[in-house]
C-alpha positions as CSV (number, residue, x, y, z in Angstrom):
1,M,8.8,-12.0,-24.5
2,T,5.1,-12.5,-24.2
3,E,2.5,-9.9,-25.2
4,L,-0.7,-9.5,-23.4
5,V,-3.3,-7.2,-22.0
6,A,-2.4,-7.0,-18.3
7,H,-5.3,-7.1,-15.8
8,D,-7.8,-5.6,-18.3
9,G,-5.4,-2.6,-18.9
10,K,-5.0,-0.5,-21.9
11,G,-3.1,-1.9,-24.9
12,R,-0.6,-4.8,-24.9
13,I,2.4,-4.9,-22.7
14,R,5.4,-7.3,-23.1
15,F,6.9,-9.3,-20.2
16,C,9.2,-12.2,-19.5
17,R,9.2,-14.2,-16.3
18,V,12.9,-14.2,-15.2
19,A,12.5,-16.2,-12.0
20,S,9.7,-18.1,-10.2
21,R,9.3,-20.2,-7.1
22,A,10.2,-23.8,-7.3
23,K,7.9,-26.5,-5.9
24,N,9.5,-28.3,-3.0
25,S,10.1,-31.5,-5.0
26,E,11.8,-29.6,-7.9
27,P,15.6,-29.3,-8.0
28,L,16.8,-25.7,-7.9
29,P,18.4,-24.7,-11.2
30,S,18.5,-21.1,-12.0
31,P,16.1,-19.1,-12.4
32,L,14.0,-20.9,-9.7
33,T,13.8,-19.5,-6.1
34,R,13.1,-21.4,-2.9
35,G,12.2,-18.4,-0.7
36,A,9.2,-16.1,-0.3
37,C,9.5,-14.6,-3.9
38,N,6.7,-15.9,-6.0
39,F,8.1,-14.5,-9.2
40,I,10.2,-11.7,-10.8
41,D,9.1,-10.4,-14.2
42,Y,10.8,-8.0,-16.6
43,S,8.0,-5.9,-18.1
44,I,7.8,-3.2,-20.9
45,L,4.8,-0.9,-21.3
46,P,4.8,0.8,-24.7
47,V,3.8,4.4,-24.9
48,G,0.1,4.8,-23.9
49,T,-0.4,1.3,-22.4
50,A,-1.3,0.4,-18.8
51,I,-1.4,-2.5,-16.4
52,G,-5.1,-2.4,-15.3
53,R,-6.0,-1.8,-11.7
54,H,-6.2,-5.1,-9.8
55,T,-6.3,-6.4,-6.3
56,H,-3.8,-8.9,-4.8
57,R,-4.6,-11.5,-2.1
58,D,-3.9,-10.7,1.5
59,N,-0.8,-13.0,1.5
60,E,0.9,-11.2,-1.4
61,E,2.7,-7.9,-1.8
62,E,4.2,-6.7,-5.0
63,F,7.0,-4.2,-5.9
64,Y,7.7,-2.3,-9.1
65,L,11.2,-1.2,-9.7
66,I,11.2,1.3,-12.6
67,F,14.4,1.6,-14.6
68,R,13.4,3.4,-17.8
69,G,10.5,5.7,-18.8
70,R,7.8,7.6,-16.9
71,G,4.6,6.3,-15.4
72,R,1.6,7.0,-13.2
73,Y,1.2,4.5,-10.4
74,F,-2.2,4.0,-8.7
75,C,-2.3,2.3,-5.3
76,N,-5.3,2.2,-2.9
77,G,-6.9,5.4,-4.1
78,Q,-3.6,7.4,-4.4
79,T,-1.6,8.2,-7.5
80,M,2.0,9.2,-8.0
81,D,4.3,9.7,-10.9
82,V,7.2,7.3,-11.2
83,G,10.5,7.2,-13.1
84,P,13.9,5.6,-13.3
85,G,15.1,4.4,-9.8
86,D,11.7,4.5,-8.2
87,L,10.6,1.4,-6.2
88,V,6.8,1.3,-5.3
89,R,5.0,-1.2,-3.1
90,N,1.5,-2.6,-3.4
91,P,0.7,-3.9,0.1
92,P,-1.0,-7.2,0.9
93,G,-4.6,-7.0,-0.3
94,G,-3.9,-3.8,-2.1
95,T,-5.3,-2.5,-5.4
96,H,-2.9,-1.0,-7.9
97,G,-2.1,-0.3,-11.5
98,L,0.5,1.4,-13.7
99,E,0.1,3.6,-16.8
100,N,2.9,4.7,-19.2
101,I,2.5,8.5,-19.4
102,G,5.9,9.2,-21.0
103,A,7.2,9.5,-24.6
104,E,9.2,6.3,-24.4
105,E,8.7,2.7,-23.3
106,L,8.4,2.2,-19.5
107,A,10.6,-0.7,-18.4
108,L,10.4,-2.3,-14.9
109,F,10.9,-5.3,-12.8
110,V,7.9,-6.7,-11.0
111,F,8.6,-8.7,-7.7
112,E,5.8,-10.6,-6.1
113,V,6.5,-12.0,-2.6
114,E,4.4,-14.1,-0.2
115,V,3.9,-12.6,3.2
116,P,3.0,-14.5,6.4
117,Q,-0.6,-14.0,7.7
């Protein structure tokens, strides 16, 4: 796992890229994808950390699938609390961020996909 400050957020999160899009000339061994999925990350936000608010391009949307912990998700001026089983979407061109507000690590999968314009 890699540790970093995500999008000028608070503290250091850990993440691992579990799949990413292959270039057309690359063979397709696992965990590369050929479809619209740019990447899938497994991310852990320790208590008190946050992925900073950031804006995606107009041809990307991103999904967070929470499977452990509690967080506060910000998207385009609105906030909502999230927890295990929640799937939240950042639309193309959207601005979003996520903060761990719970008493344990917040674990999630991050899916970024390309959308047609």
